[in-house]
C-alpha positions as CSV (number, residue, x, y, z in Angstrom):
1,M,-30.5,-7.7,-3.0
2,S,-30.2,-9.0,-6.5
3,V,-27.0,-11.4,-7.6
4,K,-25.8,-8.7,-9.9
5,D,-25.9,-6.2,-6.4
6,V,-24.0,-8.9,-4.4
7,V,-21.1,-9.5,-7.2
8,A,-20.9,-5.7,-7.5
9,K,-21.1,-5.4,-3.7
10,R,-17.8,-8.3,-3.5
11,F,-15.6,-6.7,-6.3
12,K,-15.9,-3.3,-4.4
13,E,-14.8,-5.1,-1.1
14,L,-12.1,-7.0,-2.6
15,C,-11.0,-3.1,-4.4
16,E,-10.8,-1.9,-0.7
17,E,-8.9,-5.1,1.0
18,R,-6.6,-4.2,-1.9
19,N,-6.7,-0.3,-1.7
20,I,-6.8,-0.5,-6.0
21,K,-9.9,1.5,-7.5
22,I,-12.8,-0.5,-10.3
23,N,-10.5,1.2,-12.9
24,E,-7.3,-0.4,-11.7
25,L,-9.0,-3.7,-11.5
26,A,-10.3,-3.6,-15.3
27,N,-6.7,-2.4,-16.8
28,I,-5.2,-5.5,-14.6
29,S,-7.8,-7.6,-15.6
30,G,-7.9,-6.8,-19.3
31,V,-11.6,-5.5,-19.4
32,T,-12.1,-1.8,-20.5
33,P,-12.9,0.9,-17.2
34,S,-16.5,1.4,-19.2
35,T,-17.6,-2.6,-18.6
36,A,-16.3,-2.1,-15.3
37,Y,-17.8,1.1,-14.4
38,S,-21.3,-0.4,-16.0
39,M,-20.7,-3.5,-13.7
40,M,-21.4,-1.6,-10.7
41,D,-24.4,0.4,-12.2
42,E,-27.7,-0.2,-10.2
43,K,-29.2,0.3,-13.1
44,R,-28.1,-2.4,-15.5
45,R,-29.2,-6.0,-14.7
46,D,-27.0,-8.5,-15.8
47,I,-22.7,-9.6,-15.7
48,S,-21.2,-11.9,-17.6
49,I,-19.7,-15.3,-15.9
50,I,-16.8,-14.1,-18.5
51,T,-16.5,-11.0,-17.2
52,I,-16.6,-11.9,-13.1
53,K,-13.6,-14.7,-14.4
54,K,-11.6,-11.4,-15.7
55,F,-11.6,-9.5,-13.2
56,C,-10.5,-12.6,-10.5
57,D,-8.3,-13.5,-12.4
58,G,-6.8,-9.9,-12.1
59,L,-7.4,-10.4,-8.6
60,G,-5.6,-13.3,-8.4
61,I,-8.4,-15.7,-7.1
62,T,-10.7,-18.5,-8.0
63,L,-14.3,-18.2,-9.2
64,G,-15.1,-20.7,-6.0
65,E,-12.7,-18.2,-4.1
66,F,-14.9,-15.0,-4.7
67,F,-19.0,-16.5,-4.6
68,S,-17.9,-18.4,-0.8
69,T,-19.5,-15.5,0.9
70,S,-22.4,-15.5,2.8
71,D,-23.7,-13.2,0.9
72,F,-23.9,-15.5,-2.2
73,D,-24.9,-18.4,-0.1
74,S,-28.0,-15.9,1.8
75,L,-30.1,-15.2,-2.0
76,E,-32.9,-16.0,-2.6
77,Q,-34.1,-18.7,-5.2
78,E,-34.7,-17.3,-8.8
79,I,-37.1,-19.8,-9.6
80,Y,-40.3,-20.4,-7.2
């Protein structure tokens, strides 16, 4: 699984926990819904850390809380 896939998965999980849709997350985070939906698009490769921070702010969590999961810990190295 790629970093981008894990980020998208994490946001989906957080939205489900809070019973909100991704477009609602975008609205409370001050991000356009199209940005939120493009983050979930499997074809899109990169996600800005600024966008991740805005979503975390909208969810009321820190970046540390967001990235503190076994999925992020088990990612393979990008550079060999």
